[in-house]
C-alpha positions as CSV (number, residue, x, y, z in Angstrom):
1,M,42.6,135.8,-40.2
2,R,41.3,136.6,-36.9
3,V,41.3,134.0,-33.9
4,L,39.1,134.0,-31.0
5,L,40.9,131.6,-28.0
6,I,38.8,131.4,-24.5
7,G,41.1,130.3,-21.9
8,K,43.0,131.5,-18.5
9,S,45.8,129.1,-17.9
10,A,49.3,128.9,-18.8
11,R,48.3,126.4,-21.1
12,T,46.5,129.4,-22.7
13,D,49.5,131.5,-22.9
14,V,51.2,128.5,-25.2
15,I,48.3,128.0,-27.3
16,A,48.6,131.8,-28.2
17,E,51.8,131.7,-28.6
18,T,52.0,128.8,-31.0
19,L,49.0,130.7,-32.8
20,V,50.6,134.4,-33.3
21,R,54.4,132.3,-34.8
22,S,52.0,130.6,-37.7
23,R,53.4,131.8,-40.9
24,R,49.6,133.3,-41.4
25,K,50.1,136.3,-38.7
26,P,46.2,136.1,-37.4
27,V,45.0,138.7,-34.8
28,L,44.7,136.9,-31.7
29,F,41.5,138.1,-29.5
30,A,41.1,136.8,-26.1
31,A,38.0,135.9,-23.8
32,M,39.6,134.8,-20.3
33,D,38.6,134.3,-16.6
34,A,41.1,136.4,-15.4
35,E,43.6,138.5,-16.8
36,N,46.8,136.7,-18.1
37,P,50.2,138.6,-18.8
38,G,51.4,136.4,-21.5
39,V,47.8,136.2,-23.5
40,M,47.4,139.8,-23.4
41,R,50.7,140.5,-24.9
42,R,49.9,138.4,-27.3
43,S,46.5,139.7,-28.4
44,K,45.5,142.8,-29.6
45,E,42.1,142.4,-27.8
46,F,40.6,140.9,-24.8
47,C,37.8,140.5,-21.9
48,V,37.7,139.7,-19.2
49,A,34.4,137.3,-18.5
50,K,33.7,133.4,-16.9
51,T,34.5,132.0,-20.0
52,D,31.8,129.0,-19.2
53,D,28.9,132.2,-19.6
54,A,28.2,131.7,-23.6
55,E,25.9,134.8,-23.5
56,A,29.3,136.8,-22.6
57,I,31.3,134.8,-25.0
58,L,28.9,135.8,-27.8
59,A,29.1,139.6,-27.2
60,F,32.3,139.7,-27.5
61,A,32.5,137.5,-30.6
62,E,30.4,139.2,-32.3
63,R,32.0,142.4,-31.7
64,V,35.4,141.3,-32.8
65,E,34.2,138.7,-35.5
66,P,36.6,135.7,-35.2
67,D,36.8,133.5,-38.4
68,F,37.2,130.6,-36.0
69,S,37.8,130.0,-31.8
70,I,39.0,127.6,-30.0
71,I,38.1,126.7,-26.6
72,D,41.0,125.9,-24.0
73,P,39.3,124.7,-20.9
74,E,36.6,121.6,-20.5
75,D,34.6,124.0,-18.5
76,P,33.2,126.2,-21.5
77,I,32.8,123.0,-23.7
78,A,30.7,121.3,-21.1
79,H,28.9,124.7,-20.6
80,G,27.7,124.7,-24.1
81,V,29.4,127.5,-25.7
82,S,31.0,125.7,-28.5
83,D,27.6,124.9,-29.5
84,A,26.8,128.8,-29.2
85,L,29.5,129.9,-31.3
86,E,28.6,127.1,-33.6
87,K,25.2,128.5,-34.0
88,K,26.6,131.9,-34.7
89,G,28.7,130.2,-37.7
90,I,31.7,130.8,-35.7
91,P,33.6,127.7,-36.4
92,C,35.0,126.2,-33.0
93,V,38.3,123.7,-32.5
94,A,36.2,122.1,-29.6
95,P,33.8,119.1,-29.7
96,S,30.2,120.2,-28.7
97,K,28.4,119.6,-25.3
98,K,27.8,116.3,-26.5
99,L,30.9,115.0,-27.6
100,G,32.5,116.9,-24.2
101,Q,30.6,114.1,-22.4
102,L,33.8,112.3,-22.9
103,E,35.4,114.3,-20.3
104,S,32.4,115.7,-18.2
105,S,30.9,112.3,-17.5
106,K,33.1,109.4,-16.4
107,S,30.5,106.5,-17.1
108,F,30.4,108.2,-20.6
109,A,33.5,107.5,-21.6
110,R,33.5,103.7,-19.9
111,E,30.2,103.0,-21.3
112,L,30.9,104.2,-24.5
113,L,33.9,101.8,-24.8
114,R,32.4,98.8,-23.4
115,K,29.8,99.1,-26.0
116,H,31.5,99.1,-28.7
117,G,34.5,96.9,-27.8
118,I,37.1,98.9,-27.6
119,E,40.1,97.9,-25.3
120,G,41.6,99.6,-22.5
121,N,39.0,99.5,-20.2
122,P,40.0,97.9,-16.4
123,E,37.0,96.5,-14.8
124,Y,34.1,99.2,-13.2
125,K,31.2,99.7,-12.2
126,I,28.7,102.8,-12.1
127,F,26.2,103.7,-8.9
128,S,23.8,106.0,-8.6
129,S,23.0,105.1,-5.2
130,S,24.6,103.4,-2.6
131,K,22.9,100.1,-2.9
132,G,25.4,97.7,-4.0
133,V,28.6,100.1,-3.6
134,E,29.8,98.3,-0.5
135,N,29.9,94.3,-2.0
136,W,31.8,95.7,-5.0
137,L,34.4,97.4,-3.0
138,T,35.1,93.7,-1.0
139,E,35.1,92.4,-4.5
140,L,37.8,94.8,-5.5
141,L,39.5,94.0,-2.4
142,D,39.2,90.0,-2.6
143,A,40.4,90.2,-6.0
144,K,43.9,91.9,-5.1
145,K,43.0,95.0,-7.2
146,G,42.3,97.5,-4.9
147,F,39.8,100.4,-6.3
148,V,39.3,104.2,-7.4
149,V,36.5,106.3,-7.0
150,K,35.3,108.8,-9.4
151,P,32.8,111.4,-9.3
152,D,30.7,111.3,-12.4
153,G,31.1,114.9,-13.5
154,L,33.8,117.6,-13.7
155,T,35.8,118.4,-10.4
156,G,38.9,120.3,-11.8
157,G,41.2,117.1,-11.3
158,K,40.7,116.8,-7.9
159,G,37.5,114.2,-7.5
160,V,39.5,111.1,-7.6
161,K,40.4,109.3,-5.0
162,V,42.4,105.8,-5.0
163,L,42.8,103.4,-2.1
164,G,46.1,103.9,-0.3
165,D,46.5,106.8,-1.6
166,H,43.7,108.9,-0.6
167,L,41.2,106.0,1.2
168,Q,42.4,103.6,3.7
169,G,39.9,101.1,2.9
170,V,36.6,100.3,2.4
171,E,34.8,102.4,4.8
172,D,36.6,105.7,4.0
173,A,35.3,104.4,0.4
174,L,31.9,104.2,1.4
175,A,32.3,107.8,2.9
176,Y,33.5,109.3,0.4
177,C,31.1,107.7,-2.5
178,G,28.2,109.4,-0.2
179,E,29.9,112.9,-0.6
180,V,29.9,112.5,-4.2
181,L,26.6,111.0,-4.8
182,A,25.3,114.4,-2.7
183,K,26.5,116.4,-5.9
184,H,26.8,114.4,-8.3
185,A,24.0,111.7,-10.5
186,S,26.4,108.9,-9.9
187,V,29.7,107.5,-9.3
188,V,32.0,105.3,-10.7
189,I,34.4,102.5,-9.0
190,E,37.1,101.1,-10.7
191,E,39.6,98.5,-10.6
192,K,42.8,100.4,-9.2
193,L,45.7,99.9,-12.2
194,E,49.5,99.7,-11.5
195,G,51.7,101.3,-14.1
196,E,53.2,104.1,-15.6
197,E,50.8,106.9,-16.8
198,F,51.0,109.0,-19.8
199,S,49.1,111.4,-21.5
200,L,48.5,111.4,-25.8
201,Q,46.7,114.3,-26.6
202,S,45.4,114.0,-30.5
203,L,44.2,116.1,-33.0
204,T,41.2,115.1,-34.6
205,D,39.2,116.4,-37.2
206,G,36.5,113.6,-36.1
207,V,37.4,111.2,-38.7
208,T,41.7,111.3,-38.8
209,V,43.5,111.3,-35.7
210,R,46.4,112.7,-35.5
211,D,49.0,112.5,-32.3
212,C,51.5,115.0,-30.7
213,P,54.4,113.2,-29.1
214,P,53.5,111.2,-25.4
215,V,53.9,113.2,-22.6
216,Q,54.1,112.2,-18.6
217,D,53.0,114.3,-16.1
218,H,53.6,114.4,-12.4
219,K,50.5,115.4,-10.1
220,R,52.1,114.9,-6.6
221,A,53.0,118.0,-4.9
222,F,56.1,116.8,-3.6
223,E,59.7,115.7,-4.7
224,N,60.0,111.7,-4.9
225,D,55.9,111.6,-5.7
226,E,55.0,112.7,-2.4
227,G,51.9,115.1,-0.6
228,P,49.0,115.9,-1.8
229,N,47.7,115.5,-5.8
230,T,47.9,119.0,-7.9
231,G,46.7,120.1,-11.7
232,G,50.2,118.8,-12.3
233,M,54.0,120.1,-11.2
234,G,55.3,119.4,-14.5
235,S,55.8,116.8,-17.2
236,Y,58.1,115.3,-19.3
237,S,58.6,114.6,-23.1
238,S,60.8,112.5,-25.6
239,G,59.8,112.0,-28.9
240,S,57.5,109.4,-30.2
241,V,58.0,106.9,-26.7
242,L,58.8,107.7,-23.2
243,P,62.0,105.9,-21.8
244,F,59.7,103.6,-20.3
245,M,57.1,102.6,-23.4
246,T,57.7,100.6,-26.3
247,K,56.3,101.4,-29.5
248,E,53.8,99.2,-29.2
249,D,51.8,101.1,-26.1
250,A,51.9,104.0,-28.4
251,E,50.1,102.4,-31.1
252,A,47.6,100.8,-28.6
253,A,46.8,104.4,-27.4
254,H,46.7,106.3,-30.9
255,A,44.5,102.9,-32.3
256,I,41.8,103.4,-28.9
257,N,41.8,106.8,-29.6
258,Q,41.0,106.6,-33.4
259,K,38.1,104.1,-32.1
260,V,36.5,106.6,-29.8
261,A,36.9,109.2,-32.6
262,D,35.1,106.6,-34.7
263,A,32.4,105.3,-31.9
264,L,31.4,108.9,-31.1
265,R,30.3,109.7,-35.3
266,K,28.9,106.6,-35.2
267,D,26.8,107.0,-32.1
268,T,25.7,110.8,-32.2
269,S,26.3,111.5,-36.5
270,E,28.2,114.0,-35.4
271,K,32.3,114.7,-35.6
272,Y,34.5,115.6,-33.1
273,K,36.6,118.1,-33.8
274,G,39.3,119.4,-31.1
275,V,41.8,117.7,-28.9
276,L,41.0,114.4,-28.2
277,Y,43.4,113.1,-25.0
278,G,43.7,110.5,-23.5
279,G,45.3,109.8,-20.0
280,F,47.0,106.3,-20.4
281,I,48.7,103.8,-18.3
282,C,51.3,101.1,-19.0
283,T,50.5,98.2,-17.1
284,A,51.5,94.2,-17.1
285,R,48.4,93.7,-19.0
286,G,49.1,96.1,-21.6
287,V,47.9,99.7,-22.1
288,K,44.5,101.0,-20.0
289,L,42.4,104.2,-20.0
290,I,42.2,106.5,-17.0
291,E,40.2,108.8,-18.2
292,Y,39.8,111.4,-21.8
293,N,39.8,115.1,-21.6
294,V,38.0,117.0,-24.2
295,R,40.8,119.8,-24.5
296,F,45.3,119.7,-24.3
297,G,46.9,119.1,-20.6
298,D,48.0,121.6,-18.5
299,P,51.4,120.9,-17.8
300,E,51.4,119.0,-21.3
301,A,50.6,121.5,-23.8
302,M,53.7,123.1,-23.1
303,N,55.6,119.7,-23.8
304,V,54.3,119.4,-27.5
305,L,53.6,123.3,-28.6
306,P,56.2,124.6,-28.6
307,V,58.1,121.6,-30.6
308,M,54.9,122.1,-33.3
309,K,56.8,122.2,-36.8
310,T,53.1,122.2,-38.4
311,D,51.8,125.7,-38.9
312,F,49.0,125.5,-35.7
313,V,46.6,127.7,-37.9
314,D,46.9,125.1,-40.9
315,V,45.9,122.7,-38.1
316,C,43.0,124.6,-37.0
317,E,41.8,124.8,-39.7
318,A,42.3,121.3,-41.0
319,I,40.1,120.7,-38.5
320,I,37.1,122.8,-38.9
321,N,37.2,121.8,-42.3
322,G,37.4,117.8,-42.1
323,T,40.8,117.8,-44.3
324,L,43.2,116.5,-41.3
325,D,44.0,113.6,-43.6
326,E,45.7,116.0,-45.7
327,T,47.7,117.7,-43.4
328,E,50.4,115.8,-42.0
329,L,51.4,117.0,-37.9
330,R,55.1,117.5,-37.5
331,F,57.0,118.0,-34.8
332,E,60.7,119.1,-33.7
333,N,63.2,115.7,-32.9
334,A,63.4,117.4,-29.5
335,A,63.0,116.4,-25.8
336,T,61.0,119.1,-23.2
337,V,61.2,119.2,-19.4
338,C,58.2,121.6,-17.8
339,K,58.5,122.5,-14.4
340,Y,55.7,124.8,-12.3
341,A,56.8,127.0,-10.1
342,V,53.8,127.3,-7.3
343,P,53.5,129.1,-4.6
344,E,54.4,128.5,-1.0
345,G,51.8,126.4,0.7
346,Y,50.6,125.2,-2.6
347,P,48.0,123.1,-2.8
348,A,46.6,123.6,0.3
349,K,46.9,127.2,1.7
350,P,49.0,129.0,-1.1
351,I,50.1,132.1,-0.4
352,R,48.3,134.8,-2.6
353,G,49.1,138.2,-3.6
354,A,53.3,137.9,-3.2
355,L,55.5,140.1,-5.7
356,L,57.3,137.7,-8.0
357,E,60.2,139.0,-10.9
358,V,61.5,136.9,-13.4
359,E,64.9,136.7,-14.5
360,K,66.2,136.3,-18.4
361,S,67.1,132.6,-19.2
362,R,67.1,129.9,-21.7
363,A,63.9,128.5,-20.7
364,R,60.7,129.6,-22.0
365,H,58.0,131.0,-19.5
366,Y,54.4,130.4,-19.7
367,F,52.3,132.6,-17.0
368,G,49.5,130.5,-15.4
369,A,48.0,132.1,-11.9
370,V,49.5,135.5,-12.1
371,S,48.3,139.1,-12.7
372,E,50.7,141.7,-13.4
373,K,51.3,145.0,-11.8
374,D,54.5,147.5,-12.5
375,G,56.6,144.9,-14.3
376,K,56.5,142.1,-11.4
377,Y,54.2,139.1,-11.1
378,V,51.4,138.8,-8.5
379,T,50.8,135.3,-7.2
380,L,46.9,134.7,-7.4
381,G,47.0,130.9,-5.4
382,S,47.2,128.6,-8.5
383,R,50.3,127.2,-10.2
384,A,52.1,130.3,-11.4
385,I,54.7,130.4,-14.1
386,A,55.7,127.1,-15.9
387,S,59.0,127.2,-17.0
388,V,60.1,125.2,-20.0
389,G,63.2,123.6,-20.9
390,V,63.6,122.1,-25.1
391,A,66.6,120.6,-26.0
392,P,68.4,117.6,-28.3
393,S,68.5,115.5,-25.1
394,L,66.3,115.1,-21.8
395,S,69.2,116.1,-19.4
396,E,69.8,119.3,-21.4
397,A,66.2,120.3,-21.3
398,E,65.8,119.3,-17.6
399,K,68.6,121.7,-16.9
400,I,67.0,124.8,-19.6
401,A,64.2,124.3,-17.1
402,E,65.8,124.4,-13.7
403,E,67.3,127.3,-15.0
404,G,64.1,129.0,-15.9
405,V,62.8,128.2,-12.5
406,A,65.6,129.7,-11.0
407,A,65.0,133.0,-12.6
408,I,62.0,133.1,-10.9
409,K,62.5,135.5,-8.1
410,G,60.1,135.2,-4.6
411,P,57.9,132.7,-2.7
412,V,57.3,129.7,-4.7
413,F,59.1,126.3,-4.9
414,H,58.9,123.5,-7.1
415,R,59.7,120.2,-8.3
416,R,63.6,119.4,-8.9
417,D,63.1,115.7,-9.5
418,I,60.6,116.2,-13.1
419,G,62.9,115.0,-15.9
420,T,65.6,113.9,-14.0
421,Q,67.6,110.8,-14.8
422,A,67.2,109.5,-11.3
423,L,63.0,109.8,-11.4
424,I,63.1,108.5,-15.6
425,N,65.3,105.5,-14.2
426,K,62.9,104.5,-11.3
427,R,59.9,104.6,-13.9
428,I,62.2,102.3,-16.6
429,E,62.5,100.1,-13.7
430,H,59.1,99.5,-12.5
431,M,57.8,98.9,-15.9
432,K,60.2,96.3,-16.0
433,R,59.1,94.8,-13.5
434,L,55.7,94.7,-13.7
435,R,56.0,93.1,-17.6
436,K,58.4,90.4,-16.2
437,N,55.9,89.4,-13.1
438,G,52.9,90.0,-15.5
């Protein structure tokens, strides 16, 4: 069994680990935007190439002749790399470019839900020019709903701006919409939702949808959810529901993912094959959809893949062959906490080129934006190393994750509050208040 993995991050590292621990003992080949110490150690051979360059990826694939491939990030999907691989007879655990619009186009996702009457949409409007924007912003404010401005395209997770967090009023929002429309065909403006966010990463062959445990990510750079947004400073999971969720919340999110897979198949006659990741929010009015991603989350992959009990190679084959209905997706009954060590100055002015050492601990370490030199790690400017604790309880998993970050020596910082009871209690109380008043 030969597997081609396309990626570049700590998420790619955990996918690589999950593949190589398979009883099938696959031989791993990796194509990466930059050298990743963890992926390199797990691979028989790797190449460094732009992962959204279909020609470069195909050249490597044709040489190593994989039985199947997995595309980790969204950019290669949006640039048609999965289509190119499939055309050459290399099955892909990733959707086509057309179905990948679920992430690459915010309007595509919103309109799909609207067309098929799938619950979960907030109030929204799509604009291809500034005409009517001010009226819609004012209408949302008058209804005491607030607003969120989203570029209709990929922005590396950093394009969404929210009233109160990034935008102070209509004037700010109009200026930002102007910036967005200079780069993108359209902009989506939605009502601001209040609640607690969670990620539901489902695996699907386009018909059957199997869920991973829900995860909560923490985007803010600093403790107590302060500071600028980041790609994600850490995350936690605790089995089939998170502490602030109900069983009905998880079922509602699953139902939306299932209906979306069905709607895509109906509209395009194509089956969505890969990770269908819904970013959801529990509100007083039920579960709403924030956005879709067409791959695992980073850091959320670090919460679900280490506790997956089903053989991941079997799961990948079932996705490709359309037999996921015959495969049960099983996970350890465990809690997980992931904390990222990031360079000092991150995200605005991160230190690059600093040396890190990683001592042994009970935590699992996954390598992100670092290179390796003489047994030490060199920061590249983004999230450096993820520390993951897995344990029967959240409190123990948090201790292990914290121990793992303490083992990373060098000019880095992390959020100590992720996975702590104090922060989780705030989430629980927040939802109690909303449900009571809603």
